[in-house]
C-alpha positions as CSV (number, residue, x, y, z in Angstrom):
1,M,21.9,-57.2,150.1
2,S,20.5,-56.9,146.6
3,A,17.0,-56.2,147.9
4,K,18.0,-52.7,149.2
5,P,18.8,-51.2,145.7
6,T,15.6,-52.8,144.4
7,N,13.6,-51.2,147.2
8,E,15.3,-47.8,146.5
9,K,14.6,-48.1,142.8
10,S,11.0,-49.1,143.5
11,D,10.6,-46.2,145.9
12,K,11.9,-43.8,143.3
13,L,9.7,-45.2,140.6
14,L,6.6,-45.0,142.8
15,A,7.5,-41.4,143.7
16,E,7.9,-40.6,140.0
17,L,4.5,-42.2,139.3
18,K,2.9,-40.1,142.0
19,T,4.4,-36.9,140.5
20,I,3.2,-37.9,137.1
21,R,-0.3,-38.5,138.4
22,S,-0.3,-35.0,139.9
23,E,1.0,-33.5,136.7
24,L,-1.7,-35.4,134.7
25,N,-4.4,-34.1,137.0
26,S,-3.1,-30.6,136.4
27,A,-2.8,-31.1,132.6
28,Y,-6.4,-32.4,132.4
29,A,-7.6,-29.4,134.4
30,D,-5.7,-27.1,132.0
31,F,-7.3,-28.9,129.0
32,N,-10.8,-28.5,130.6
33,R,-10.2,-24.8,131.2
34,S,-8.7,-24.0,127.8
35,T,-10.8,-21.9,125.5
36,D,-8.1,-21.0,122.9
37,A,-7.2,-23.5,120.2
38,D,-3.5,-23.0,120.8
39,M,-3.9,-23.7,124.6
40,T,-6.0,-26.8,123.8
41,D,-3.2,-28.0,121.5
42,A,-0.6,-27.4,124.2
43,A,-2.7,-29.2,126.8
44,V,-3.1,-32.2,124.4
45,Y,0.6,-32.3,123.8
46,A,1.4,-32.1,127.5
47,L,-1.1,-35.0,128.2
48,S,0.4,-37.1,125.5
49,G,3.9,-36.7,126.9
50,L,2.7,-37.4,130.5
51,N,0.8,-40.5,129.4
52,S,3.9,-41.7,127.7
53,R,6.0,-41.1,130.8
54,Y,3.3,-42.8,132.9
55,G,3.4,-45.9,130.7
56,F,7.2,-46.0,130.8
57,I,7.3,-45.9,134.6
58,I,4.6,-48.6,134.8
59,R,6.6,-50.8,132.5
60,Q,9.7,-50.2,134.7
61,I,7.8,-51.1,137.8
62,K,6.5,-54.3,136.3
63,E,10.0,-55.2,135.1
64,L,11.5,-54.6,138.5
65,N,8.7,-56.7,140.2
66,S,9.4,-59.6,137.8
67,L,13.0,-59.6,138.8
68,S,12.2,-59.8,142.5
């Protein structure tokens, strides 16, 4: 029965990863479109945060897989 919570957690992590990928694509597009220095800074800040979240989720998935 312990497999079900792991599958649910895995599904949630994979869904979060998909969301972050979409947000990263959008943030990269914003960065590429930006012409103002402040908007470029904002895009870089957003990309940095999203990359950190992405790395965190990847580590969570790896940890979960190592427990299985």
